[in-house]
C-alpha positions as CSV (number, residue, x, y, z in Angstrom):
1,X,119.5,93.1,124.0
2,X,119.5,94.3,120.4
3,X,120.8,97.7,119.6
4,X,118.5,100.2,117.8
5,X,118.9,100.2,114.1
6,X,117.2,102.6,111.7
7,X,115.9,102.0,108.2
8,X,118.7,104.2,106.8
9,X,121.4,102.2,108.7
10,X,119.9,99.0,107.4
11,X,119.9,100.3,103.9
12,X,123.6,101.2,104.2
13,X,124.4,97.6,105.2
14,X,121.9,95.9,102.8
15,X,124.5,95.0,100.2
16,X,126.6,93.3,102.9
17,X,123.5,91.4,104.0
18,X,122.7,90.3,100.4
19,X,126.4,89.3,99.8
20,X,126.2,87.0,102.9
21,X,122.9,85.5,101.7
22,X,124.4,84.9,98.2
23,X,127.4,83.1,99.7
24,X,125.0,80.8,101.5
25,X,122.2,80.3,98.9
26,X,122.1,82.0,95.5
27,X,118.4,81.1,95.0
28,X,117.5,82.9,98.2
29,X,119.6,85.9,97.1
30,X,117.6,86.0,93.9
31,X,114.4,86.1,95.9
32,X,115.5,89.3,97.7
33,X,118.0,91.2,95.5
34,X,115.3,93.3,93.8
35,X,113.3,94.0,97.0
36,X,113.0,97.6,98.1
37,X,113.4,98.1,101.9
38,X,110.1,99.9,102.3
39,X,109.9,100.2,106.1
40,X,111.6,99.1,109.3
41,X,110.3,99.9,112.7
42,X,113.3,98.5,114.6
43,X,111.9,95.0,114.6
44,X,109.9,94.3,111.4
45,X,111.4,94.9,108.0
46,X,108.9,95.3,105.2
47,X,110.1,94.4,101.7
48,X,108.3,95.8,98.7
49,X,108.5,94.2,95.3
50,X,106.3,96.6,93.4
51,X,109.2,98.3,91.6
52,X,110.4,94.9,90.1
53,X,107.1,94.7,88.1
54,X,108.3,97.4,85.8
55,X,110.9,95.1,84.3
56,X,108.2,93.1,82.4
57,X,108.5,89.9,84.3
58,X,106.9,88.6,87.5
59,X,109.5,89.2,90.2
60,X,107.0,89.1,93.1
61,X,107.8,86.8,96.0
62,X,104.9,87.2,98.4
63,X,105.1,83.6,99.5
64,X,108.9,83.1,99.9
65,X,109.6,79.9,101.7
66,X,110.3,80.0,105.4
67,X,113.9,78.8,105.0
68,X,114.7,81.7,102.7
69,X,113.2,84.2,105.2
70,X,115.2,82.6,108.0
71,X,118.4,82.8,106.0
72,X,117.7,86.6,105.4
73,X,117.0,87.2,109.1
74,X,120.2,85.3,110.1
75,X,122.2,87.4,107.6
76,X,120.8,90.7,109.0
77,X,121.6,89.5,112.5
78,X,125.2,88.6,111.5
79,X,125.8,91.9,109.6
80,X,123.8,94.4,111.6
81,X,123.6,92.7,115.0
82,X,119.8,92.8,115.3
83,X,117.0,90.3,115.2
84,X,114.2,91.2,112.8
85,X,110.9,89.9,111.4
86,X,110.2,90.2,107.7
87,X,107.0,91.2,105.9
88,X,106.7,91.1,102.2
89,X,104.3,92.9,99.9
90,X,103.9,92.4,96.1
């Protein structure tokens, strides 16, 4: 059974998650590096890309491919020890 993980704990480990994703697939890392961890209820992580819009280009990834989401979920499992689902909002 997964241990409980809070949003703050996930935020503290987020750079490690992204580092692992980058080692496996830089394109996938690029899809997630500017996402804000908006919410986490212990199972579903909500990523928010609205802040990235302020940089003048479209950095919204509401339809990120399934393989990229799976890679992110696997990295969170490896780094944090919990299985998650991912929601994205532009």
